[in-house]
Backbone as JSON Lines, residues from 0, in Angstrom:
{"i":0,"aa":"M","n":[126.59,-57.39,86.71],"ca":[125.19,-57.5,86.41],"c":[124.38,-58.57,87.08]}
{"i":1,"aa":"T","n":[123.27,-58.14,87.79],"ca":[122.74,-58.86,88.36],"c":[121.07,-59.02,87.78]}
{"i":2,"aa":"P","n":[120.42,-60.49,88.12],"ca":[119.01,-60.48,87.43],"c":[118.14,-59.43,87.65]}
{"i":3,"aa":"A","n":[118.3,-58.79,89.09],"ca":[117.23,-57.75,89.33],"c":[117.46,-56.4,88.25]}
{"i":4,"aa":"R","n":[118.44,-56.31,87.61],"ca":[118.46,-55.14,86.78],"c":[117.27,-55.13,85.67]}
{"i":5,"aa":"V","n":[116.71,-53.87,85.5],"ca":[115.61,-53.81,84.34],"c":[116.22,-52.8,83.54]}
{"i":6,"aa":"W","n":[115.91,-53.36,82.29],"ca":[116.2,-52.51,81.02],"c":[115.13,-51.97,80.49]}
{"i":7,"aa":"L","n":[115.16,-50.6,80.28],"ca":[114.08,-49.74,79.96],"c":[114.48,-49.35,78.36]}
{"i":8,"aa":"F","n":[113.77,-49.81,77.37],"ca":[114.13,-49.57,76.02],"c":[113.22,-48.6,75.29]}
{"i":9,"aa":"D","n":[113.75,-47.55,74.95],"ca":[113.04,-46.72,73.73],"c":[112.62,-47.62,72.59]}
{"i":10,"aa":"L","n":[111.78,-47.25,71.85],"ca":[111.19,-48.16,70.81],"c":[111.98,-47.4,69.5]}
{"i":11,"aa":"D","n":[111.22,-46.32,69.15],"ca":[111.52,-45.75,67.62],"c":[113.08,-45.29,67.7]}
{"i":12,"aa":"N","n":[113.75,-45.62,66.58],"ca":[115.26,-45.35,66.62],"c":[116.15,-46.03,67.54]}
{"i":13,"aa":"T","n":[115.52,-46.91,68.15],"ca":[116.46,-47.64,69.31],"c":[116.38,-48.98,69.09]}
{"i":14,"aa":"L","n":[115.1,-49.66,69.01],"ca":[115.11,-50.98,68.8],"c":[114.8,-51.27,67.28]}
{"i":15,"aa":"H","n":[114.26,-50.19,66.52],"ca":[114.37,-50.42,64.98],"c":[114.45,-48.84,64.35]}
{"i":16,"aa":"D","n":[114.8,-48.87,63.03],"ca":[115.05,-47.41,62.4],"c":[113.76,-47.02,61.92]}
{"i":17,"aa":"A","n":[113.15,-45.97,62.73],"ca":[111.95,-45.22,62.23],"c":[112.27,-44.17,61.27]}
{"i":18,"aa":"T","n":[113.34,-43.8,61.06],"ca":[113.75,-42.8,60.12],"c":[113.06,-42.63,58.81]}
{"i":19,"aa":"P","n":[113.13,-43.91,57.91],"ca":[112.84,-44.01,56.67],"c":[111.47,-43.97,56.51]}
{"i":20,"aa":"H","n":[110.53,-44.55,57.14],"ca":[109.18,-44.58,56.87],"c":[108.15,-44.22,57.91]}
{"i":21,"aa":"V","n":[108.71,-44.7,59.21],"ca":[107.69,-44.49,60.33],"c":[107.42,-43.03,60.62]}
{"i":22,"aa":"F","n":[108.69,-42.26,60.87],"ca":[108.48,-41.02,61.38],"c":[107.92,-40.07,60.35]}
{"i":23,"aa":"P","n":[108.36,-40.11,59.02],"ca":[107.75,-39.28,58.11],"c":[106.28,-39.45,58.07]}
{"i":24,"aa":"H","n":[105.67,-40.73,58.22],"ca":[104.25,-41.08,58.16],"c":[103.63,-40.35,59.51]}
{"i":25,"aa":"I","n":[104.16,-40.41,60.68],"ca":[103.76,-39.88,61.73],"c":[103.74,-38.26,61.6]}
{"i":26,"aa":"N","n":[104.78,-37.56,61.05],"ca":[104.89,-36.31,61.11],"c":[103.74,-35.84,60.1]}
{"i":27,"aa":"R","n":[103.36,-36.5,59.04],"ca":[102.47,-36.0,57.88],"c":[101.15,-36.13,58.55]}
{"i":28,"aa":"S","n":[100.9,-37.24,59.42],"ca":[99.42,-37.47,60.08],"c":[99.3,-36.52,61.37]}
{"i":29,"aa":"M","n":[100.53,-36.01,61.93],"ca":[100.31,-34.85,62.85],"c":[100.02,-33.44,62.19]}
{"i":30,"aa":"T","n":[100.75,-33.21,60.98],"ca":[100.52,-32.1,60.47],"c":[98.94,-31.87,59.76]}
{"i":31,"aa":"A","n":[98.61,-33.07,59.42],"ca":[97.16,-33.06,58.88],"c":[96.15,-32.89,60.01]}
{"i":32,"aa":"Y","n":[96.6,-33.57,61.33],"ca":[95.74,-33.33,62.49],"c":[95.43,-31.94,62.69]}
{"i":33,"aa":"L","n":[96.65,-31.34,62.95],"ca":[96.68,-29.84,63.2],"c":[95.85,-28.86,62.08]}
{"i":34,"aa":"Q","n":[96.24,-29.41,60.76],"ca":[95.41,-28.6,60.0],"c":[93.8,-28.6,60.17]}
{"i":35,"aa":"E","n":[93.35,-29.85,60.26],"ca":[91.98,-30.08,60.41],"c":[91.39,-29.55,61.62]}
{"i":36,"aa":"N","n":[92.15,-29.67,62.72],"ca":[91.44,-29.33,63.95],"c":[91.83,-28.02,64.57]}
{"i":37,"aa":"L","n":[92.82,-27.27,63.96],"ca":[93.14,-25.94,64.4],"c":[92.82,-24.99,63.26]}
{"i":38,"aa":"Q","n":[92.38,-25.43,62.06],"ca":[92.09,-24.61,60.97],"c":[93.47,-23.7,60.48]}
{"i":39,"aa":"L","n":[94.55,-24.69,60.0],"ca":[95.82,-24.1,59.83],"c":[95.78,-24.58,58.36]}
{"i":40,"aa":"D","n":[96.82,-23.71,57.57],"ca":[97.39,-24.33,56.23],"c":[98.44,-25.39,56.82]}
{"i":41,"aa":"E","n":[98.98,-26.11,55.59],"ca":[99.83,-27.08,55.89],"c":[101.3,-26.43,56.4]}
{"i":42,"aa":"A","n":[101.44,-25.23,55.73],"ca":[103.04,-24.73,56.45],"c":[102.83,-24.26,57.97]}
{"i":43,"aa":"A","n":[101.71,-23.7,58.12],"ca":[101.62,-23.25,59.56],"c":[101.32,-24.37,60.54]}
{"i":44,"aa":"A","n":[100.62,-25.57,60.06],"ca":[100.39,-26.83,60.91],"c":[101.93,-27.37,60.98]}
{"i":45,"aa":"N","n":[102.3,-27.52,60.02],"ca":[103.83,-28.17,60.15],"c":[104.77,-27.59,61.15]}
{"i":46,"aa":"A","n":[104.65,-26.01,60.88],"ca":[105.59,-25.22,61.74],"c":[105.28,-25.39,63.3]}
{"i":47,"aa":"L","n":[103.8,-25.38,63.54],"ca":[103.43,-25.54,64.93],"c":[103.79,-26.86,65.6]}
{"i":48,"aa":"R","n":[103.57,-27.92,64.64],"ca":[103.97,-29.26,65.12],"c":[105.41,-29.39,65.6]}
{"i":49,"aa":"V","n":[106.45,-28.81,64.72],"ca":[107.73,-28.91,65.1],"c":[108.06,-27.95,66.36]}
{"i":50,"aa":"D","n":[107.5,-26.67,66.2],"ca":[107.57,-25.97,67.43],"c":[107.39,-26.52,68.82]}
{"i":51,"aa":"Y","n":[106.1,-27.36,68.69],"ca":[105.73,-27.93,70.29],"c":[106.61,-28.86,70.4]}
{"i":52,"aa":"W","n":[107.2,-29.71,69.59],"ca":[107.97,-31.05,69.75],"c":[109.35,-30.35,70.25]}
{"i":53,"aa":"Q","n":[109.9,-29.13,69.79],"ca":[111.12,-28.74,70.19],"c":[110.99,-28.22,71.61]}
{"i":54,"aa":"R","n":[109.66,-27.47,72.04],"ca":[109.54,-27.05,73.11],"c":[109.25,-27.96,74.39]}
{"i":55,"aa":"Y","n":[108.44,-28.92,74.03],"ca":[107.85,-29.64,75.07],"c":[108.37,-31.18,74.93]}
{"i":56,"aa":"G","n":[109.09,-31.67,73.85],"ca":[109.46,-32.95,73.79],"c":[108.52,-33.89,73.16]}
{"i":57,"aa":"A","n":[107.11,-33.32,72.71],"ca":[106.2,-33.92,72.17],"c":[105.22,-32.87,71.66]}
{"i":58,"aa":"T","n":[104.79,-33.14,70.49],"ca":[103.65,-32.18,69.75],"c":[102.46,-32.41,70.58]}
{"i":59,"aa":"L","n":[102.14,-33.44,71.2],"ca":[100.89,-33.62,71.89],"c":[100.74,-32.74,73.12]}
{"i":60,"aa":"T","n":[102.08,-32.56,73.78],"ca":[102.15,-31.75,75.11],"c":[101.46,-30.32,74.7]}
{"i":61,"aa":"G","n":[102.36,-29.69,73.69],"ca":[102.02,-28.41,73.21],"c":[100.35,-28.5,73.0]}
{"i":62,"aa":"L","n":[99.8,-29.24,72.2],"ca":[98.51,-29.34,71.89],"c":[97.73,-29.29,73.32]}
{"i":63,"aa":"M","n":[97.77,-30.16,74.27],"ca":[97.04,-30.3,75.37],"c":[97.17,-28.89,76.24]}
{"i":64,"aa":"K","n":[98.31,-28.6,76.32],"ca":[98.6,-27.2,76.91],"c":[98.12,-25.86,76.53]}
{"i":65,"aa":"H","n":[98.13,-25.87,75.01],"ca":[97.51,-24.45,74.44],"c":[96.25,-24.65,73.83]}
{"i":66,"aa":"H","n":[95.69,-25.9,73.53],"ca":[94.63,-26.0,72.79],"c":[93.5,-27.05,73.38]}
{"i":67,"aa":"A","n":[93.79,-27.47,74.5],"ca":[93.01,-28.4,75.24],"c":[92.67,-29.83,74.41]}
{"i":68,"aa":"T","n":[93.64,-30.06,73.49],"ca":[93.42,-31.35,72.86],"c":[93.34,-32.6,73.67]}
{"i":69,"aa":"D","n":[92.34,-33.51,73.1],"ca":[92.04,-34.68,73.8],"c":[93.37,-35.72,73.34]}
{"i":70,"aa":"P","n":[94.2,-36.1,74.4],"ca":[95.14,-36.78,73.85],"c":[94.95,-38.25,73.15]}
{"i":71,"aa":"D","n":[93.83,-38.87,73.71],"ca":[93.34,-40.04,72.93],"c":[93.09,-39.79,71.56]}
{"i":72,"aa":"H","n":[92.22,-38.83,71.58],"ca":[91.71,-38.48,70.08],"c":[92.99,-38.47,69.19]}
{"i":73,"aa":"F","n":[94.05,-37.6,69.59],"ca":[94.99,-37.26,68.69],"c":[96.01,-38.14,68.39]}
{"i":74,"aa":"L","n":[96.24,-39.22,69.42],"ca":[97.03,-40.45,69.29],"c":[96.4,-41.4,68.35]}
{"i":75,"aa":"W","n":[95.03,-41.52,68.49],"ca":[94.28,-42.52,67.69],"c":[94.49,-41.97,66.2]}
{"i":76,"aa":"H","n":[94.1,-40.78,65.82],"ca":[94.18,-40.2,64.52],"c":[95.65,-40.08,63.81]}
{"i":77,"aa":"T","n":[96.59,-40.0,64.77],"ca":[98.06,-39.81,63.98],"c":[98.76,-41.11,64.15]}
{"i":78,"aa":"H","n":[98.3,-42.32,64.68],"ca":[98.87,-43.38,64.6],"c":[98.09,-44.58,63.81]}
{"i":79,"aa":"Q","n":[97.63,-44.36,62.84],"ca":[96.97,-45.05,61.81],"c":[98.12,-45.65,60.86]}
{"i":80,"aa":"F","n":[98.47,-46.9,60.8],"ca":[99.32,-47.51,59.97],"c":[98.9,-48.58,59.08]}
{"i":81,"aa":"P","n":[98.04,-48.41,57.86],"ca":[97.65,-49.4,57.38],"c":[98.78,-50.26,56.77]}
{"i":82,"aa":"Q","n":[100.06,-49.8,56.47],"ca":[100.92,-50.43,55.82],"c":[102.18,-50.72,56.61]}
{"i":83,"aa":"L","n":[101.9,-50.69,57.93],"ca":[103.07,-50.84,59.04],"c":[104.05,-52.04,58.89]}
{"i":84,"aa":"R","n":[103.56,-53.17,58.48],"ca":[104.24,-54.18,58.04],"c":[105.29,-53.94,57.18]}
{"i":85,"aa":"Q","n":[105.04,-53.13,56.15],"ca":[106.09,-52.67,55.17],"c":[106.91,-51.77,55.71]}
{"i":86,"aa":"M","n":[106.64,-50.79,56.54],"ca":[107.36,-49.76,57.02],"c":[108.34,-50.12,58.19]}
{"i":87,"aa":"V","n":[108.16,-51.22,59.02],"ca":[108.97,-51.49,59.95],"c":[110.17,-52.23,59.41]}
{"i":88,"aa":"L","n":[111.46,-51.89,59.83],"ca":[112.59,-52.45,59.47],"c":[113.19,-53.44,60.27]}
{"i":89,"aa":"R","n":[112.89,-54.6,60.18],"ca":[113.32,-55.64,61.17],"c":[114.75,-56.08,61.05]}
{"i":90,"aa":"E","n":[115.28,-56.07,61.96],"ca":[116.98,-56.64,62.13],"c":[116.81,-58.22,62.72]}
{"i":91,"aa":"P","n":[117.19,-58.99,61.88],"ca":[117.1,-60.61,62.17],"c":[117.85,-60.9,63.53]}
{"i":92,"aa":"R","n":[118.97,-60.06,63.68],"ca":[119.79,-60.33,64.9],"c":[119.29,-59.78,66.25]}
{"i":93,"aa":"L","n":[118.34,-58.93,66.31],"ca":[117.73,-58.29,67.43],"c":[117.48,-59.22,68.38]}
{"i":94,"aa":"H","n":[116.56,-60.26,68.09],"ca":[116.04,-61.01,69.2],"c":[117.36,-61.83,69.99]}
{"i":95,"aa":"R","n":[118.24,-62.22,69.26],"ca":[119.42,-62.76,70.14],"c":[120.04,-61.99,70.83]}
{"i":96,"aa":"A","n":[120.36,-60.61,70.39],"ca":[121.03,-59.65,71.23],"c":[120.3,-59.23,72.55]}
{"i":97,"aa":"L","n":[119.02,-59.12,72.43],"ca":[118.0,-58.73,73.8],"c":[117.91,-60.08,74.41]}
{"i":98,"aa":"Q","n":[117.93,-61.33,73.96],"ca":[117.6,-62.37,74.78],"c":[118.8,-62.58,75.54]}
{"i":99,"aa":"G","n":[119.96,-62.23,75.21],"ca":[121.19,-62.53,76.03],"c":[121.39,-61.45,77.36]}
{"i":100,"aa":"L","n":[120.39,-60.42,77.31],"ca":[120.58,-59.38,78.55],"c":[119.91,-59.96,79.52]}
{"i":101,"aa":"P","n":[120.68,-60.17,80.85],"ca":[120.14,-60.54,81.82],"c":[119.27,-59.53,82.66]}
{"i":102,"aa":"G","n":[118.25,-59.94,83.16],"ca":[117.11,-58.99,83.76],"c":[115.95,-58.64,83.02]}
{"i":103,"aa":"R","n":[115.06,-58.05,83.52],"ca":[113.56,-57.76,83.11],"c":[113.81,-56.54,82.08]}
{"i":104,"aa":"K","n":[112.84,-56.59,81.04],"ca":[113.02,-55.69,79.86],"c":[111.54,-55.09,79.8]}
{"i":105,"aa":"V","n":[111.72,-53.63,79.69],"ca":[110.34,-53.05,79.46],"c":[110.6,-51.89,78.35]}
{"i":106,"aa":"V","n":[109.67,-51.84,77.5],"ca":[109.63,-50.72,76.45],"c":[109.06,-49.46,77.32]}
{"i":107,"aa":"F","n":[109.84,-48.41,77.0],"ca":[109.36,-47.09,77.73],"c":[109.37,-46.03,76.23]}
{"i":108,"aa":"S","n":[108.05,-45.7,75.89],"ca":[108.04,-45.21,74.61],"c":[107.16,-43.81,74.74]}
{"i":109,"aa":"N","n":[107.37,-42.83,74.05],"ca":[106.35,-41.72,73.85],"c":[105.28,-42.04,73.1]}
{"i":110,"aa":"A","n":[105.17,-43.28,72.32],"ca":[104.23,-43.52,71.25],"c":[102.98,-44.16,72.13]}
{"i":111,"aa":"P","n":[101.86,-44.33,71.59],"ca":[100.74,-45.16,72.14],"c":[101.03,-46.42,72.15]}
{"i":112,"aa":"E","n":[100.37,-47.16,73.16],"ca":[100.77,-48.37,73.48],"c":[100.23,-49.59,72.11]}
{"i":113,"aa":"Q","n":[99.1,-49.23,71.6],"ca":[98.54,-50.03,70.33],"c":[99.69,-50.12,69.46]}
{"i":114,"aa":"Y","n":[100.2,-48.88,69.11],"ca":[101.52,-48.91,68.18],"c":[102.63,-49.69,68.54]}
{"i":115,"aa":"A","n":[103.11,-49.39,69.75],"ca":[104.29,-49.97,70.3],"c":[104.2,-51.44,70.29]}
{"i":116,"aa":"R","n":[103.08,-52.04,70.63],"ca":[103.02,-53.54,70.78],"c":[102.97,-54.04,69.31]}
{"i":117,"aa":"A","n":[102.22,-53.27,68.27],"ca":[102.32,-53.92,66.94],"c":[103.62,-53.8,66.37]}
{"i":118,"aa":"V","n":[104.5,-52.84,66.68],"ca":[106.02,-52.76,66.31],"c":[106.8,-53.88,66.7]}
{"i":119,"aa":"L","n":[106.78,-54.09,68.09],"ca":[107.29,-55.26,68.75],"c":[107.05,-56.56,68.21]}
{"i":120,"aa":"K","n":[105.83,-56.73,67.83],"ca":[105.5,-58.02,67.26],"c":[106.15,-58.12,65.96]}
{"i":121,"aa":"L","n":[106.07,-56.88,65.04],"ca":[106.58,-57.27,63.78],"c":[108.15,-57.33,63.95]}
{"i":122,"aa":"L","n":[108.69,-56.88,64.97],"ca":[110.19,-56.98,65.07],"c":[110.6,-58.41,65.73]}
{"i":123,"aa":"R","n":[109.44,-59.12,65.92],"ca":[109.44,-60.52,66.57],"c":[110.27,-60.57,67.89]}
{"i":124,"aa":"V","n":[110.12,-59.55,68.6],"ca":[110.96,-59.6,70.01],"c":[109.78,-59.29,71.05]}
{"i":125,"aa":"D","n":[108.37,-59.29,70.82],"ca":[107.49,-59.05,71.68],"c":[107.49,-60.08,72.93]}
{"i":126,"aa":"D","n":[108.0,-61.18,72.76],"ca":[108.1,-62.29,73.77],"c":[109.22,-62.03,74.68]}
{"i":127,"aa":"L","n":[110.07,-61.1,74.38],"ca":[111.19,-60.64,75.45],"c":[110.91,-59.52,76.65]}
{"i":128,"aa":"F","n":[109.65,-58.85,76.12],"ca":[109.51,-57.91,77.1],"c":[108.3,-57.98,77.87]}
{"i":129,"aa":"E","n":[108.59,-57.7,79.4],"ca":[107.64,-58.01,80.31],"c":[106.42,-56.79,80.16]}
{"i":130,"aa":"D","n":[106.49,-55.64,79.52],"ca":[105.57,-54.74,79.47],"c":[105.86,-53.74,78.75]}
{"i":131,"aa":"V","n":[104.93,-52.86,78.1],"ca":[104.98,-51.89,77.3],"c":[104.5,-50.46,78.34]}
{"i":132,"aa":"F","n":[105.38,-49.48,78.51],"ca":[104.89,-48.34,79.11],"c":[104.98,-47.23,78.3]}
{"i":133,"aa":"A","n":[103.69,-47.05,77.77],"ca":[103.41,-46.08,76.7],"c":[103.02,-44.69,77.22]}
{"i":134,"aa":"I","n":[102.73,-43.8,76.22],"ca":[102.47,-42.53,76.7],"c":[101.23,-42.24,77.57]}
{"i":135,"aa":"E","n":[100.31,-43.15,77.19],"ca":[98.94,-43.07,78.17],"c":[99.39,-43.69,79.52]}
{"i":136,"aa":"H","n":[100.25,-44.6,79.67],"ca":[100.69,-44.88,81.16],"c":[101.44,-43.79,81.9]}
{"i":137,"aa":"A","n":[102.16,-42.96,81.19],"ca":[102.74,-41.64,81.37],"c":[101.68,-40.55,81.91]}
{"i":138,"aa":"H","n":[100.73,-40.84,81.94],"ca":[99.74,-39.67,82.11],"c":[99.95,-38.61,80.93]}
{"i":139,"aa":"Y","n":[100.3,-38.86,80.03],"ca":[100.74,-38.05,78.69],"c":[101.66,-36.95,79.1]}
{"i":140,"aa":"K","n":[102.66,-37.57,79.93],"ca":[103.85,-36.72,80.48],"c":[105.09,-37.28,79.55]}
{"i":141,"aa":"P","n":[105.57,-36.96,78.4],"ca":[106.52,-37.69,77.58],"c":[107.93,-37.5,78.05]}
{"i":142,"aa":"K","n":[108.59,-38.47,77.69],"ca":[110.09,-38.21,77.88],"c":[110.54,-36.88,76.99]}
{"i":143,"aa":"P","n":[111.44,-35.98,77.57],"ca":[112.23,-36.27,78.82],"c":[111.7,-35.72,80.25]}
{"i":144,"aa":"Q","n":[110.29,-35.41,80.29],"ca":[109.59,-34.84,81.48],"c":[110.01,-36.02,82.62]}
{"i":145,"aa":"V","n":[110.31,-35.46,83.61],"ca":[110.47,-36.27,84.72],"c":[109.33,-36.98,85.32]}
{"i":146,"aa":"A","n":[108.25,-36.47,85.18],"ca":[106.97,-36.88,85.67],"c":[106.56,-38.53,85.03]}
{"i":147,"aa":"G","n":[106.93,-38.36,83.7],"ca":[106.75,-39.61,83.03],"c":[107.45,-40.89,83.52]}
{"i":148,"aa":"F","n":[108.77,-40.36,84.1],"ca":[109.57,-41.48,84.48],"c":[109.21,-41.8,85.84]}
{"i":149,"aa":"R","n":[108.83,-40.87,86.59],"ca":[108.39,-41.44,87.99],"c":[107.18,-42.26,88.02]}
{"i":150,"aa":"H","n":[106.27,-41.78,87.15],"ca":[105.04,-42.66,86.96],"c":[105.49,-44.15,86.65]}
{"i":151,"aa":"L","n":[106.51,-44.29,85.76],"ca":[106.99,-45.68,85.37],"c":[107.6,-46.37,86.82]}
{"i":152,"aa":"L","n":[108.41,-45.36,87.31],"ca":[109.03,-46.22,88.42],"c":[108.12,-46.44,89.53]}
{"i":153,"aa":"R","n":[106.98,-45.89,89.75],"ca":[106.11,-46.2,90.68],"c":[105.19,-47.7,90.18]}
{"i":154,"aa":"K","n":[105.05,-47.54,88.8],"ca":[104.1,-48.62,88.61],"c":[104.77,-49.89,88.7]}
{"i":155,"aa":"Y","n":[106.22,-49.97,88.46],"ca":[107.0,-51.22,88.58],"c":[107.69,-51.29,89.87]}
{"i":156,"aa":"R","n":[107.45,-50.38,90.83],"ca":[107.98,-50.41,92.12],"c":[109.72,-50.52,92.02]}
{"i":157,"aa":"L","n":[110.23,-49.65,91.3],"ca":[111.53,-49.51,90.98],"c":[112.24,-48.34,91.77]}
{"i":158,"aa":"Q","n":[113.31,-48.55,91.81],"ca":[114.38,-47.43,92.17],"c":[115.13,-46.94,90.78]}
{"i":159,"aa":"G","n":[115.55,-45.9,90.74],"ca":[116.35,-45.47,89.33],"c":[117.57,-46.31,89.37]}
{"i":160,"aa":"A","n":[118.24,-46.58,90.36],"ca":[119.59,-47.2,90.44],"c":[119.26,-48.74,89.88]}
{"i":161,"aa":"Q","n":[118.11,-49.23,89.91],"ca":[118.07,-50.56,89.23],"c":[118.01,-50.69,87.67]}
{"i":162,"aa":"C","n":[117.73,-49.47,87.31],"ca":[117.44,-49.34,85.61],"c":[118.75,-48.98,84.91]}
{"i":163,"aa":"V","n":[118.56,-49.6,83.75],"ca":[119.37,-49.15,82.68],"c":[118.44,-48.7,81.5]}
{"i":164,"aa":"M","n":[118.62,-47.3,81.18],"ca":[117.91,-46.77,80.05],"c":[118.59,-46.82,78.73]}
{"i":165,"aa":"V","n":[118.14,-47.26,77.8],"ca":[118.62,-47.47,76.46],"c":[117.89,-46.68,75.32]}
{"i":166,"aa":"E","n":[118.49,-45.6,74.83],"ca":[117.69,-44.5,74.13],"c":[118.58,-44.01,73.03]}
{"i":167,"aa":"D","n":[118.09,-43.53,71.94],"ca":[118.65,-42.88,70.83],"c":[118.66,-41.1,71.31]}
{"i":168,"aa":"S","n":[117.98,-40.72,72.12],"ca":[117.81,-39.28,72.66],"c":[118.69,-39.09,73.63]}
{"i":169,"aa":"A","n":[119.93,-38.19,73.52],"ca":[120.55,-37.88,74.66],"c":[119.87,-37.09,75.89]}
{"i":170,"aa":"E","n":[119.02,-36.3,75.51],"ca":[118.05,-35.44,76.35],"c":[117.29,-36.19,77.16]}
{"i":171,"aa":"N","n":[116.72,-37.48,76.63],"ca":[116.0,-38.29,77.41],"c":[116.69,-38.92,78.41]}
{"i":172,"aa":"L","n":[118.04,-39.25,78.02],"ca":[118.86,-40.03,78.97],"c":[119.39,-38.9,80.25]}
{"i":173,"aa":"L","n":[119.28,-37.7,79.86],"ca":[119.66,-36.59,81.12],"c":[118.98,-36.92,82.19]}
{"i":174,"aa":"T","n":[117.58,-36.96,81.77],"ca":[116.55,-37.31,82.72],"c":[116.73,-38.59,83.52]}
{"i":175,"aa":"A","n":[116.87,-39.66,82.88],"ca":[117.46,-41.09,83.32],"c":[118.51,-40.89,84.29]}
{"i":176,"aa":"K","n":[119.51,-40.37,84.07],"ca":[120.95,-40.28,84.82],"c":[120.58,-39.46,86.13]}
{"i":177,"aa":"R","n":[119.72,-38.17,85.94],"ca":[119.3,-37.73,87.25],"c":[118.4,-38.36,88.33]}
{"i":178,"aa":"L","n":[117.91,-39.7,87.72],"ca":[117.08,-40.4,88.66],"c":[117.86,-41.53,88.92]}
{"i":179,"aa":"G","n":[119.25,-41.38,88.79],"ca":[120.07,-42.61,89.12],"c":[120.28,-43.94,88.28]}
{"i":180,"aa":"M","n":[119.65,-43.66,87.14],"ca":[119.71,-44.87,86.18],"c":[121.15,-45.05,85.39]}
{"i":181,"aa":"R","n":[121.59,-46.11,85.03],"ca":[122.61,-46.23,84.18],"c":[122.09,-45.75,82.65]}
{"i":182,"aa":"T","n":[122.92,-45.33,81.91],"ca":[122.43,-44.68,80.53],"c":[123.27,-45.25,79.4]}
{"i":183,"aa":"V","n":[122.56,-45.66,78.39],"ca":[123.11,-46.28,77.23],"c":[122.42,-45.45,75.81]}
{"i":184,"aa":"W","n":[123.47,-44.71,75.15],"ca":[123.14,-43.94,74.08],"c":[123.13,-44.55,72.86]}
{"i":185,"aa":"V","n":[122.23,-44.98,72.11],"ca":[122.26,-45.3,70.67],"c":[122.52,-44.3,69.9]}
{"i":186,"aa":"S","n":[123.88,-44.15,69.22],"ca":[124.04,-43.07,68.35],"c":[125.18,-43.19,67.91]}
{"i":187,"aa":"T","n":[125.27,-42.44,66.6],"ca":[126.65,-42.39,65.79],"c":[127.44,-41.08,66.01]}
{"i":188,"aa":"A","n":[126.86,-40.23,66.72],"ca":[127.47,-38.94,67.25],"c":[128.83,-39.08,67.36]}
{"i":189,"aa":"P","n":[129.7,-38.14,67.11],"ca":[131.26,-38.31,67.53],"c":[131.63,-37.93,68.9]}
{"i":190,"aa":"H","n":[130.54,-37.21,69.4],"ca":[130.8,-37.07,71.06],"c":[130.05,-37.8,72.04]}
{"i":191,"aa":"T","n":[130.34,-38.01,73.25],"ca":[129.51,-38.6,74.34],"c":[129.34,-37.68,75.49]}
{"i":192,"aa":"P","n":[128.33,-37.16,75.65],"ca":[127.88,-36.24,76.7],"c":[128.18,-37.01,78.15]}
{"i":193,"aa":"P","n":[128.61,-36.19,79.09],"ca":[128.88,-36.72,80.34],"c":[127.95,-37.52,81.11]}
{"i":194,"aa":"H","n":[126.75,-37.38,80.81],"ca":[125.56,-38.12,81.6],"c":[125.31,-39.32,80.86]}
{"i":195,"aa":"V","n":[126.17,-39.91,79.84],"ca":[125.97,-40.88,78.92],"c":[126.98,-41.97,79.54]}
{"i":196,"aa":"D","n":[126.61,-43.12,79.95],"ca":[127.66,-44.17,80.6],"c":[128.29,-44.85,79.41]}
{"i":197,"aa":"V","n":[127.51,-45.37,78.5],"ca":[127.99,-46.06,77.19],"c":[127.35,-45.64,76.1]}
{"i":198,"aa":"K","n":[128.08,-45.42,74.93],"ca":[127.54,-45.1,73.58],"c":[127.93,-46.35,72.89]}
{"i":199,"aa":"I","n":[126.69,-46.61,72.06],"ca":[126.73,-47.6,71.03],"c":[126.22,-47.21,69.68]}
{"i":200,"aa":"R","n":[126.65,-47.88,68.61],"ca":[126.14,-47.54,67.41],"c":[124.77,-48.19,67.19]}
{"i":201,"aa":"T","n":[124.65,-49.39,67.61],"ca":[123.42,-50.0,67.41],"c":[123.11,-50.78,68.69]}
{"i":202,"aa":"V","n":[121.7,-51.07,68.68],"ca":[121.23,-51.95,70.06],"c":[121.94,-53.23,70.13]}
{"i":203,"aa":"L","n":[122.4,-53.71,68.76],"ca":[122.91,-54.98,68.68],"c":[124.51,-55.09,69.4]}
{"i":204,"aa":"D","n":[124.94,-54.06,69.8],"ca":[126.1,-54.1,70.35],"c":[125.97,-54.13,71.79]}
{"i":205,"aa":"L","n":[124.78,-53.93,72.3],"ca":[124.73,-54.21,73.78],"c":[125.22,-55.3,74.56]}
{"i":206,"aa":"P","n":[125.18,-56.71,74.05],"ca":[125.78,-57.66,74.73],"c":[127.38,-57.34,74.94]}
{"i":207,"aa":"R","n":[128.17,-56.73,74.12],"ca":[129.52,-56.55,74.34],"c":[129.95,-55.72,75.29]}
{"i":208,"aa":"V","n":[129.02,-54.71,75.77],"ca":[129.29,-53.6,76.67],"c":[128.68,-53.99,78.01]}
{"i":209,"aa":"L","n":[127.97,-55.26,78.18],"ca":[127.65,-55.53,79.4],"c":[128.56,-55.24,80.78]}
{"i":210,"aa":"A","n":[129.7,-55.52,80.57],"ca":[130.69,-55.4,81.79],"c":[130.95,-53.91,82.09]}
{"i":211,"aa":"K","n":[130.46,-52.89,81.17],"ca":[130.49,-51.36,81.52],"c":[129.3,-50.99,82.25]}
{"i":212,"aa":"L","n":[128.15,-51.86,82.29],"ca":[126.93,-51.44,82.96],"c":[126.78,-52.15,84.27]}
């Protein structure tokens, strides 16, 4: 492992557990947005939200493609978190685990920058990250689309081989691997896809698998 290595960390369900509170809130907000802006009832709006997410990797992509939705308007309205402090589950050992990783660290998230930075601050690890590469910086091309990855590599003047991608999404890691990145899957799944170099149950396990990367 060399200091030139760049760690690319997903945010939600990688650096923190977004399942209990954050994701349900975002899903409700997106469904409400579709109801209001596309004049759908709740069931139809929820179904369309899920359909676009499954087809494109992000609901926003489907809305931009089929409804000319303004991405900034969508992201602002769907990422309002008056109770974010109570919703983010902080792991006290996270800072030490990340601090021990040699190299630069960047968050690579499909979420908007304002939300990502707020979460990092609540996790008390914002001091460890050089930057946040959010959906706006990817020109609204979310993971797993290769275009977003290429925007990141260009911005930081990186080659894929310099990077380690740490993600809870195996699909996103497939794109990373195709670009030459090392891949770490944060998952409790019983299987390990061939494009995953290392599988860990929690990001806290990263220090013990350094030798494999």
